[in-house]
C-alpha positions in Angstrom: 133.5 97.3 112.2 133.5 100.7 113.9 132.4 101.8 117.2 128.9 103.5 115.7 127.9 100.2 113.7 128.8 98.0 116.6 126.3 100.3 118.9 123.8 100.5 116.0 123.9 96.9 115.6 123.0 96.3 119.0 119.2 97.3 118.2 119.2 94.3 116.0 118.2 91.0 117.7 118.6 87.7 115.9 115.0 87.6 115.0 112.7 88.0 112.0 110.6 90.9 112.3 107.3 92.1 111.1 107.6 95.2 108.5 106.5 97.9 111.0 108.7 96.4 113.8 111.7 96.3 111.1 111.2 99.9 110.5 111.2 101.1 114.0 114.5 99.2 114.2 115.7 100.6 111.1 115.3 104.0 112.2 117.2 103.4 115.8 119.9 101.7 113.9 121.0 104.7 111.6 123.8 106.7 112.7 125.4 108.4 109.4 125.1 112.1 109.5 123.4 112.4 106.3 119.7 110.9 105.4 120.2 107.5 104.8 118.5 105.6 102.0 116.4 102.7 103.4 116.5 99.7 101.0 114.7 96.2 101.0 117.0 93.3 99.9 114.5 90.1 98.8 115.7 86.7 97.8 113.7 85.0 95.6 113.4 81.4 94.8 114.4 81.8 91.0 116.7 81.2 88.4 117.5 84.6 86.6 119.5 82.5 83.9 115.9 81.4 82.5 114.3 84.1 80.8 110.4 82.8 82.1 111.9 83.2 85.9 112.8 86.8 85.2 111.1 89.0 87.9 111.2 92.7 87.2 108.6 95.7 86.9 107.8 98.7 88.7 105.8 100.1 91.7 104.4 103.5 92.7 105.5 104.2 96.5 102.9 105.6 98.2 105.0 108.0 100.2 107.6 108.4 97.5 111.3 107.6 98.0 112.5 111.5 99.6 115.0 111.7 96.4 114.8 114.3 93.9 114.6 112.5 90.8 116.2 114.0 87.6 114.5 112.8 84.2 115.7 112.6 80.6 113.3 111.8 78.2 114.1 111.0 74.4 111.2 112.1 72.4 110.8 114.4 69.4 108.3 116.6 67.8 105.0 117.7 69.9 106.4 114.8 72.4 109.1 116.7 72.8 106.9 119.7 73.7 104.9 117.5 76.3 107.9 116.2 78.0 109.2 119.9 78.6 105.9 121.0 80.1 105.9 118.0 82.1 109.0 119.0 83.7 111.6 116.9 82.3 115.2 117.9 83.0 116.4 117.2 79.7 114.7 116.0 76.4 116.2 115.6 73.0 116.8 112.5 70.7 119.9 111.9 68.4 121.4 115.0 70.0 120.8 113.6 73.6 122.3 110.3 72.4 125.3 111.7 71.3 125.7 113.7 74.7 125.1 110.5 76.7 127.7 108.4 74.9 130.2 111.3 75.7 129.9 110.7 79.1 127.0 112.9 80.1 125.2 111.0 83.2 123.4 113.8 85.2 120.2 112.1 85.4 118.3 109.7 87.6 115.6 108.1 85.0 115.6 107.7 81.5 112.0 107.7 79.9 111.3 107.3 76.1 108.9 107.3 73.6 108.3 103.8 71.5 109.3 105.2 67.9 113.1 106.3 69.6 113.8 102.7 71.2 115.6 102.2 68.2 118.1 105.1 68.9 117.9 104.6 72.4 119.2 101.3 72.0 122.4 102.6 71.3 123.0 103.5 74.5 122.4 99.8 75.9 125.9 99.2 77.3 126.0 102.4 78.9 122.2 102.6 80.2 122.3 98.6 80.8 124.4 98.0 83.5 123.2 101.2 85.5 119.6 100.0 85.3 118.4 103.1 83.4 117.4 101.6 80.0 113.8 102.4 79.2 111.6 99.4 79.7 107.8 99.1 78.5 107.0 96.9 81.5 108.1 99.2 83.9 106.1 102.2 82.3 109.3 104.2 80.9 108.4 103.2 77.2 105.3 105.1 76.5 103.9 108.0 74.6 102.2 109.2 77.8 104.8 111.1 78.9 103.2 113.2 81.1 102.0 110.3 83.2 105.4 108.8 83.2 107.1 111.9 84.2 104.6 112.5 87.4 105.1 108.9 88.8 108.6 109.0 88.4 108.9 112.1 90.4 106.4 111.0 92.8 108.2 107.8 93.8 107.7 105.0 91.0 110.6 102.7 91.3 111.8 99.8 89.2 112.6 96.6 90.4 114.9 93.7 88.6 116.0 90.1 89.9 119.9 90.1 90.1 122.0 87.1 88.6 122.2 85.8 92.2 118.3 86.0 92.9 118.1 89.2 94.7 116.0 92.4 94.3 116.9 95.7 95.5 114.7 98.4 96.1 114.3 101.7 97.9 111.6 102.7 100.0 112.4 105.7 101.5 114.9 107.9 103.9 115.6 107.2 107.7 113.7 110.7 108.1 110.7 109.2 107.1 108.1 108.0 109.8 108.2 104.3 110.4 104.5 104.1 109.1 105.4 105.5 106.0 108.4 103.3 105.6 106.3 100.4 106.5 103.6 101.4 103.7 106.2 101.4 101.1 107.9 98.4 102.1 104.5 96.6 102.0 103.3 98.0 98.6 106.8 96.9 97.2 106.7 93.6 98.7 103.1 92.9 97.5 104.0 94.0 94.2 106.9 91.2 94.2 104.8 88.5 95.3 102.5 89.1 92.6 105.0 89.3 90.0 106.2 85.5 90.6 106.7 83.5 87.6 104.2 80.7 86.9 107.4 78.2 86.4 109.1 79.3 90.1 108.9 75.8 92.1 109.5 75.9 95.6 109.7 78.7 98.0 109.5 82.4 96.3 110.3 84.8 99.0 113.3 82.9 100.8 114.6 85.6 103.0 113.9 89.8 103.4 116.4 92.1 104.7 116.4 96.3 105.3 118.8 98.5 106.3 119.6 102.0 105.9 122.8 103.2 103.8 125.5 102.6 106.7 123.5 100.6 109.0 123.0 97.0 109.6 120.6 94.5 107.7 117.3 93.4 109.9 115.5 90.4 108.9 111.6 90.8 107.9 109.6 87.5 108.4 109.5 85.9 104.9 106.8 83.7 105.3 104.7 86.1 107.0 104.9 88.2 104.1 103.9 85.6 101.7 101.1 84.5 103.9 100.0 88.2 103.9 100.2 88.8 100.2 100.3 85.4 98.7 
């Protein structure tokens, strides 16, 4: 561990913080020269191997992510025109599939109209591992393209539990005020609590940590959060 990391870690006590307290600490512990992303990591008491225990969805952050989002849209005809007018960075159908297949990946989110999901499905092996595959549950498969593009730009983020039972979600930048980070994090955690599968048994929120890109992890009081939003 470098000197800067150890100095940052000195701000973190071996205790569990409230959400507002944790956001104060994550700002103090950030030391990189760039505006670091603040990420939540939530360990859930689910087994993602079972489809009925899969936790996924999307949430609109009240204060956005602080990141400029490049949006690719699969649409044609009038919907292609709607997407362009709504500010999509790139719009297409078969030709866009071909472009991505050849290695072009200059976008952060993908939205598609339902009628083109058969075409987009060809990109499963490319978009899937990157978490970019459009999905109705996250609002990225829709005919209401203007709304979807607007929400993505405003800060709608997707989440999906990984094989180890952990959900990672960005909640802003270290340049954000602590209150805004706390409100974003609270919105995410409330959404994850509400997404609890009915088949999940035992403790659902097992552990919650927050950290900046380069900074140390800070523990958040998981039982307290469960009580707050449960």
